[in-house]
MOPAC internal coordinates of N, CA, C and O (Angstrom, degrees):
PM7 1SCF
backbone

  N    0.0000 0     0.00 0     0.00 0    0    0    0
  C    1.4257 1     0.00 0     0.00 0    1    0    0
  C    1.5370 1   110.84 1     0.00 0    2    1    0
  O    1.2310 1   121.12 1   140.06 1    3    2    1
  N    1.3432 1   115.47 1   -39.94 1    3    2    1
  C    1.4661 1   120.11 1   179.31 1    5    3    2
  C    1.5209 1   110.61 1   -60.96 1    6    5    3
  O    1.2310 1   120.28 1   138.26 1    7    6    5
  N    1.3288 1   117.07 1   -41.74 1    7    6    5
  C    1.4646 1   120.62 1  -179.74 1    9    7    6
  C    1.5400 1   110.01 1   -63.11 1   10    9    7
  O    1.2310 1   120.41 1   131.81 1   11   10    9
  N    1.3279 1   116.82 1   -48.19 1   11   10    9
  C    1.4581 1   120.45 1  -179.06 1   13   11   10
  C    1.5092 1   112.09 1   -59.35 1   14   13   11
  O    1.2310 1   120.56 1   136.16 1   15   14   13
  N    1.3179 1   116.54 1   -43.84 1   15   14   13
  C    1.4475 1   120.94 1  -179.59 1   17   15   14
  C    1.5350 1   111.04 1   -63.28 1   18   17   15
  O    1.2310 1   120.10 1   135.81 1   19   18   17
  N    1.3203 1   117.41 1   -44.19 1   19   18   17
  C    1.4589 1   121.22 1  -179.71 1   21   19   18
  C    1.5302 1   111.61 1   -66.08 1   22   21   19
  O    1.2310 1   119.99 1   137.13 1   23   22   21
  N    1.3090 1   117.63 1   -42.87 1   23   22   21
  C    1.4417 1   122.26 1  -179.35 1   25   23   22
  C    1.5384 1   112.18 1   -67.62 1   26   25   23
  O    1.2310 1   121.13 1   137.36 1   27   26   25
  N    1.3248 1   115.44 1   -42.64 1   27   26   25
  C    1.4641 1   119.12 1   179.81 1   29   27   26
  C    1.5001 1   110.55 1   -63.46 1   30   29   27
  O    1.2310 1   120.05 1   134.81 1   31   30   29
  N    1.3159 1   117.52 1   -45.19 1   31   30   29
  C    1.4569 1   120.30 1  -179.74 1   33   31   30
  C    1.5095 1   113.00 1   -64.24 1   34   33   31
  O    1.2310 1   120.75 1   137.89 1   35   34   33
  N    1.3221 1   116.17 1   -42.11 1   35   34   33
  C    1.4809 1   120.86 1  -178.34 1   37   35   34
  C    1.5328 1   109.30 1   -70.07 1   38   37   35
  O    1.2310 1   119.12 1   146.57 1   39   38   37
  N    1.2999 1   119.28 1   -33.43 1   39   38   37
  C    1.4529 1   120.99 1  -177.89 1   41   39   38
  C    1.5118 1   111.21 1   -67.55 1   42   41   39
  O    1.2310 1   119.67 1   150.80 1   43   42   41
  N    1.2964 1   118.24 1   -29.20 1   43   42   41
  C    1.4640 1   121.60 1   179.09 1   45   43   42
  C    1.5190 1   111.11 1   -68.95 1   46   45   43
  O    1.2310 1   120.28 1   158.77 1   47   46   45
  N    1.3314 1   117.07 1   -21.23 1   47   46   45
  C    1.4652 1   121.42 1  -179.58 1   49   47   46
  C    1.5463 1   112.12 1   -86.13 1   50   49   47
  O    1.2310 1   119.95 1   170.44 1   51   50   49
  N    1.3176 1   117.70 1    -9.56 1   51   50   49
  C    1.4564 1   120.13 1   178.80 1   53   51   50
  C    1.5259 1   110.23 1   -69.11 1   54   53   51
  O    1.2310 1   121.38 1   -49.31 1   55   54   53
  N    1.3542 1   114.97 1   130.69 1   55   54   53
  C    1.4506 1   117.76 1  -179.90 1   57   55   54
  C    1.5080 1   112.06 1   -72.67 1   58   57   55
  O    1.2310 1   119.83 1   137.46 1   59   58   57
  N    1.3149 1   117.94 1   -42.54 1   59   58   57
  C    1.4582 1   122.55 1   174.85 1   61   59   58
  C    1.5100 1   108.31 1  -127.61 1   62   61   59
  O    1.2310 1   119.79 1   -85.09 1   63   62   61
  N    1.3268 1   118.01 1    94.91 1   63   62   61
  C    1.4859 1   121.90 1  -175.48 1   65   63   62
  C    1.5516 1   112.82 1   -76.00 1   66   65   63
  O    1.2310 1   120.73 1  -105.47 1   67   66   65
  N    1.3270 1   116.21 1    74.53 1   67   66   65
  C    1.4606 1   119.59 1   175.71 1   69   67   66
  C    1.5208 1   109.19 1   -77.39 1   70   69   67
  O    1.2310 1   121.22 1   -12.79 1   71   70   69
  N    1.3243 1   115.26 1   167.21 1   71   70   69
  C    1.4797 1   119.77 1  -178.26 1   73   71   70
  C    1.5290 1   110.90 1   -62.22 1   74   73   71
  O    1.2310 1   120.82 1   139.20 1   75   74   73
  N    1.3186 1   116.05 1   -40.80 1   75   74   73
  C    1.4950 1   118.13 1  -179.15 1   77   75   74
  C    1.5149 1   111.85 1   -68.91 1   78   77   75
  O    1.2310 1   120.20 1   142.64 1   79   78   77
  N    1.3223 1   117.22 1   -37.36 1   79   78   77
  C    1.4620 1   119.75 1   178.56 1   81   79   78
  C    1.5285 1   111.48 1   -67.80 1   82   81   79
  O    1.2310 1   120.72 1   140.50 1   83   82   81
  N    1.2939 1   116.24 1   -39.50 1   83   82   81
  C    1.4828 1   120.43 1   177.33 1   85   83   82
  C    1.5298 1   109.88 1   -65.23 1   86   85   83
  O    1.2310 1   120.69 1   136.01 1   87   86   85
  N    1.2996 1   116.29 1   -43.99 1   87   86   85
  C    1.4720 1   120.68 1  -179.90 1   89   87   86
  C    1.5378 1   110.16 1   -60.09 1   90   89   87
  O    1.2310 1   120.69 1   134.86 1   91   90   89
  N    1.3275 1   116.29 1   -45.14 1   91   90   89
  C    1.4578 1   121.36 1  -179.48 1   93   91   90
  C    1.5509 1   110.41 1   -65.68 1   94   93   91
  O    1.2310 1   120.28 1   138.31 1   95   94   93
  N    1.3311 1   117.06 1   -41.69 1   95   94   93
  C    1.4413 1   123.10 1  -179.57 1   97   95   94
  C    1.5267 1   110.60 1   -60.84 1   98   97   95
  O    1.2310 1   120.37 1   130.64 1   99   98   97
  N    1.3255 1   116.91 1   -49.36 1   99   98   97
  C    1.4609 1   121.14 1  -179.19 1  101   99   98
  C    1.5416 1   110.04 1   -62.29 1  102  101   99
  O    1.2310 1   120.57 1   134.95 1  103  102  101
  N    1.3138 1   116.52 1   -45.05 1  103  102  101
  C    1.4564 1   120.11 1   179.62 1  105  103  102
  C    1.5079 1   110.91 1   -61.33 1  106  105  103
  O    1.2310 1   120.15 1   132.84 1  107  106  105
  N    1.3133 1   117.31 1   -47.16 1  107  106  105
  C    1.4718 1   122.11 1  -178.66 1  109  107  106
  C    1.5393 1   112.50 1   -59.90 1  110  109  107
  O    1.2310 1   120.91 1   137.28 1  111  110  109
  N    1.3139 1   115.86 1   -42.72 1  111  110  109
  C    1.4669 1   120.93 1  -178.84 1  113  111  110
  C    1.5270 1   110.06 1   -65.36 1  114  113  111
  O    1.2310 1   120.49 1   135.38 1  115  114  113
  N    1.3222 1   116.66 1   -44.62 1  115  114  113
  C    1.4440 1   120.05 1  -179.80 1  117  115  114
  C    1.5414 1   110.48 1   -66.21 1  118  117  115
  O    1.2310 1   120.17 1   136.75 1  119  118  117
  N    1.3178 1   117.28 1   -43.25 1  119  118  117
  C    1.4747 1   120.69 1  -178.88 1  121  119  118
  C    1.5442 1   111.53 1   -64.48 1  122  121  119
  O    1.2310 1   120.35 1   140.15 1  123  122  121
  N    1.3371 1   116.94 1   -39.85 1  123  122  121
  C    1.4700 1   119.11 1   178.30 1  125  123  122
  C    1.5215 1   111.04 1   -60.38 1  126  125  123
  O    1.2310 1   120.83 1   137.37 1  127  126  125
  N    1.3099 1   116.02 1   -42.63 1  127  126  125
  C    1.4709 1   119.69 1  -179.47 1  129  127  126
  C    1.5320 1   111.96 1   -70.93 1  130  129  127
  O    1.2310 1   120.91 1   145.19 1  131  130  129
  N    1.3541 1   115.87 1   -34.81 1  131  130  129
  C    1.4528 1   119.41 1   178.62 1  133  131  130
  C    1.5294 1   109.55 1   -67.12 1  134  133  131
  O    1.2310 1   119.90 1   133.33 1  135  134  133
  N    1.3349 1   117.80 1   -46.67 1  135  134  133
  C    1.4368 1   121.96 1  -178.47 1  137  135  134
  C    1.5356 1   112.13 1   -68.93 1  138  137  135
  O    1.2310 1   120.90 1   154.46 1  139  138  137
  N    1.3260 1   115.88 1   -25.54 1  139  138  137
  C    1.4526 1   120.67 1   178.29 1  141  139  138
  C    1.5327 1   112.33 1   -79.40 1  142  141  139
  O    1.2310 1   121.12 1   171.90 1  143  142  141
  N    1.3368 1   115.47 1    -8.10 1  143  142  141
  C    1.4687 1   119.78 1   178.08 1  145  143  142
  C    1.5045 1   114.15 1    85.99 1  146  145  143
  O    1.2310 1   119.58 1  -166.77 1  147  146  145
  N    1.3236 1   118.40 1    13.23 1  147  146  145
  C    1.4550 1   121.17 1  -177.39 1  149  147  146
  C    1.5134 1   113.24 1   -70.18 1  150  149  147
  O    1.2310 1   119.29 1   165.62 1  151  150  149
  N    1.3187 1   118.97 1   -14.38 1  151  150  149
  C    1.4731 1   121.54 1   178.98 1  153  151  150
  C    1.5215 1   111.80 1  -105.99 1  154  153  151
  O    1.2310 1   120.11 1  -171.76 1  155  154  153
  N    1.3241 1   117.40 1     8.24 1  155  154  153
  C    1.4710 1   122.18 1  -175.03 1  157  155  154
  C    1.5088 1   112.94 1   -61.69 1  158  157  155
  O    1.2310 1   119.48 1   146.30 1  159  158  157
  N    1.2968 1   118.59 1   -33.70 1  159  158  157
  C    1.4701 1   120.69 1  -174.15 1  161  159  158
  C    1.5100 1   113.20 1  -109.92 1  162  161  159
  O    1.2310 1   120.72 1  -157.97 1  163  162  161
  N    1.3359 1   116.23 1    22.03 1  163  162  161
  C    1.4613 1   118.30 1   177.02 1  165  163  162
  C    1.5231 1   109.03 1  -117.31 1  166  165  163
  O    1.2310 1   120.38 1   -11.50 1  167  166  165
  N    1.2853 1   116.88 1   168.50 1  167  166  165
  C    1.4410 1   121.13 1  -175.61 1  169  167  166
  C    1.5151 1   115.21 1   -88.58 1  170  169  167
  O    1.2310 1   120.41 1  -168.88 1  171  170  169
  N    1.3176 1   116.83 1    11.12 1  171  170  169
  C    1.4821 1   119.61 1  -179.00 1  173  171  170
  C    1.5222 1   110.20 1   -74.56 1  174  173  171
  O    1.2310 1   121.18 1   -43.20 1  175  174  173
  N    1.3258 1   115.36 1   136.80 1  175  174  173
  C    1.4485 1   120.11 1   174.96 1  177  175  174
  C    1.5221 1   108.67 1   -98.04 1  178  177  175
  O    1.2310 1   120.32 1    -7.78 1  179  178  177
  N    1.3455 1   116.99 1   172.22 1  179  178  177
  C    1.4572 1   119.36 1   176.85 1  181  179  178
  C    1.5101 1   110.70 1   -65.02 1  182  181  179
  O    1.2310 1   120.46 1   148.34 1  183  182  181
  N    1.3058 1   116.72 1   -31.66 1  183  182  181
  C    1.4612 1   120.77 1   175.75 1  185  183  182
  C    1.5365 1   110.45 1   -63.56 1  186  185  183
  O    1.2310 1   120.99 1   137.10 1  187  186  185
  N    1.3328 1   115.72 1   -42.90 1  187  186  185
  C    1.4797 1   120.19 1   178.43 1  189  187  186
  C    1.5099 1   109.09 1   -61.45 1  190  189  187
  O    1.2310 1   119.54 1   134.36 1  191  190  189
  N    1.3223 1   118.49 1   -45.64 1  191  190  189
  C    1.4624 1   121.85 1  -179.83 1  193  191  190
  C    1.5321 1   111.32 1   -62.42 1  194  193  191
  O    1.2310 1   120.68 1   143.13 1  195  194  193
  N    1.3071 1   116.31 1   -36.87 1  195  194  193
  C    1.4754 1   119.18 1   176.74 1  197  195  194
  C    1.5127 1   111.63 1   -65.53 1  198  197  195
  O    1.2310 1   120.24 1   140.66 1  199  198  197
  N    1.3227 1   117.14 1   -39.34 1  199  198  197
  C    1.4579 1   121.55 1   178.37 1  201  199  198
  C    1.5527 1   110.48 1   -67.20 1  202  201  199
  O    1.2310 1   121.42 1   138.95 1  203  202  201
  N    1.3223 1   114.89 1   -41.05 1  203  202  201
  C    1.4734 1   119.86 1   177.23 1  205  203  202
  C    1.4937 1   109.97 1   -61.75 1  206  205  203
  O    1.2310 1   120.43 1   134.47 1  207  206  205
  N    1.3188 1   116.78 1   -45.53 1  207  206  205
  C    1.4595 1   121.49 1   179.56 1  209  207  206
  C    1.5178 1   111.94 1   -58.90 1  210  209  207
  O    1.2310 1   120.18 1   133.06 1  211  210  209
  N    1.3533 1   117.26 1   -46.94 1  211  210  209
  C    1.4347 1   122.59 1   177.87 1  213  211  210
  C    1.5339 1   112.47 1   -59.86 1  214  213  211
  O    1.2310 1   121.14 1   136.30 1  215  214  213
  N    1.3295 1   115.42 1   -43.70 1  215  214  213
  C    1.4428 1   119.91 1  -177.06 1  217  215  214
  C    1.5263 1   111.18 1   -67.47 1  218  217  215
  O    1.2310 1   120.74 1   135.64 1  219  218  217
  N    1.3423 1   116.18 1   -44.36 1  219  218  217
  C    1.4662 1   118.70 1   179.09 1  221  219  218
  C    1.5130 1   111.86 1   -65.78 1  222  221  219
  O    1.2310 1   120.56 1   141.15 1  223  222  221
  N    1.3161 1   116.54 1   -38.85 1  223  222  221
  C    1.4829 1   119.96 1   177.98 1  225  223  222
  C    1.5166 1   110.56 1   -61.71 1  226  225  223
  O    1.2310 1   120.01 1   132.91 1  227  226  225
  N    1.3170 1   117.59 1   -47.09 1  227  226  225
  C    1.4588 1   120.69 1   179.64 1  229  227  226
  C    1.5385 1   111.69 1   -62.93 1  230  229  227
  O    1.2310 1   120.80 1   137.31 1  231  230  229
  N    1.3292 1   116.07 1   -42.69 1  231  230  229
  C    1.4730 1   119.44 1  -178.84 1  233  231  230
  C    1.5404 1   110.83 1   -64.13 1  234  233  231
  O    1.2310 1   120.43 1   133.36 1  235  234  233
  N    1.3172 1   116.79 1   -46.64 1  235  234  233
  C    1.4580 1   119.33 1  -178.35 1  237  235  234
  C    1.5386 1   111.85 1   -69.53 1  238  237  235
  O    1.2310 1   120.62 1   143.14 1  239  238  237
  N    1.3181 1   116.43 1   -36.86 1  239  238  237
  C    1.4627 1   118.93 1   177.65 1  241  239  238
  C    1.5340 1   109.82 1   -63.11 1  242  241  239
  O    1.2310 1   120.21 1   139.65 1  243  242  241
  N    1.3155 1   117.21 1   -40.35 1  243  242  241
  C    1.4711 1   120.59 1   177.61 1  245  243  242
  C    1.5276 1   111.68 1   -66.44 1  246  245  243
  O    1.2310 1   121.10 1   143.81 1  247  246  245
  N    1.3235 1   115.50 1   -36.19 1  247  246  245
  C    1.4578 1   120.21 1  -179.09 1  249  247  246
  C    1.5378 1   111.61 1   -68.12 1  250  249  247
  O    1.2310 1   120.69 1   141.50 1  251  250  249
  N    1.3281 1   116.28 1   -38.50 1  251  250  249
  C    1.4640 1   121.02 1  -173.99 1  253  251  250
  C    1.5167 1   114.63 1  -105.95 1  254  253  251
  O    1.2310 1   120.44 1  -167.63 1  255  254  253
  N    1.3440 1   116.76 1    12.37 1  255  254  253
  C    1.4630 1   117.39 1  -177.94 1  257  255  254
  C    1.5178 1   111.51 1   -60.04 1  258  257  255
  O    1.2310 1   121.29 1   -34.74 1  259  258  257
  N    1.3372 1   115.13 1   145.26 1  259  258  257
  C    1.4752 1   120.49 1  -178.42 1  261  259  258
  C    1.4975 1   111.13 1   -76.07 1  262  261  259
  O    1.2310 1   121.25 1   -31.38 1  263  262  261
  N    1.2670 1   115.21 1   148.62 1  263  262  261
  C    1.4570 1   120.24 1   177.88 1  265  263  262
  C    1.5319 1   108.65 1  -105.85 1  266  265  263
  O    1.2310 1   121.97 1   -35.28 1  267  266  265
  N    1.3045 1   113.83 1   144.72 1  267  266  265
  C    1.4703 1   119.90 1   177.86 1  269  267  266
  C    1.5033 1   107.59 1   -73.12 1  270  269  267
  O    1.2310 1   121.40 1   -48.97 1  271  270  269
  N    1.3453 1   114.94 1   131.03 1  271  270  269
  C    1.4426 1   119.19 1   177.19 1  273  271  270
  C    1.5060 1   109.44 1   -92.58 1  274  273  271
  O    1.2310 1   120.94 1   -64.21 1  275  274  273
  N    1.3182 1   115.81 1   115.79 1  275  274  273
  C    1.4627 1   120.42 1  -179.50 1  277  275  274
  C    1.5004 1   109.57 1   -89.60 1  278  277  275
  O    1.2310 1   120.46 1   -30.62 1  279  278  277
  N    1.3256 1   116.72 1   149.38 1  279  278  277
  C    1.4772 1   120.08 1   177.62 1  281  279  278
  C    1.5435 1   108.07 1   -65.74 1  282  281  279
  O    1.2310 1   122.03 1   -32.57 1  283  282  281
  N    1.2891 1   113.73 1   147.43 1  283  282  281
  C    1.4719 1   118.46 1   179.62 1  285  283  282
  C    1.5217 1   109.65 1   -68.02 1  286  285  283
  O    1.2310 1   121.14 1   -37.08 1  287  286  285
  N    1.3187 1   115.43 1   142.92 1  287  286  285
  C    1.4623 1   120.51 1   178.43 1  289  287  286
  C    1.5196 1   109.34 1   -80.89 1  290  289  287
  O    1.2310 1   121.34 1   -38.07 1  291  290  289
  N    1.2943 1   115.05 1   141.93 1  291  290  289
  C    1.4713 1   118.82 1   177.23 1  293  291  290
  C    1.5137 1   108.07 1   -95.03 1  294  293  291
  O    1.2310 1   121.10 1   -36.93 1  295  294  293
  N    1.3085 1   115.50 1   143.07 1  295  294  293
  C    1.4475 1   119.26 1   177.28 1  297  295  294
  C    1.4980 1   109.47 1   -89.87 1  298  297  295
  O    1.2310 1   120.51 1   -34.15 1  299  298  297
  N    1.3208 1   116.64 1   145.85 1  299  298  297
  C    1.4767 1   120.95 1  -176.62 1  301  299  298
  C    1.4923 1   111.50 1   -84.58 1  302  301  299
  O    1.2310 1   120.10 1   180.00 1  303  302  301

């Protein structure tokens, strides 16, 4: 839950949330917490963290995907 909350909040601060920026953001947040020892006393494995990272990246990328801007239609 802590990871999801941190990633969601940080993603809202991205000026242009591209897929690569979101992927890097999610990875950086998880790595900072891992290196800080915040997962030391939980049952999560590195495989679990990798799955969480993939899931959050896919969810946020889908949420912020760009839409194609179509030219306006002219009325006859």
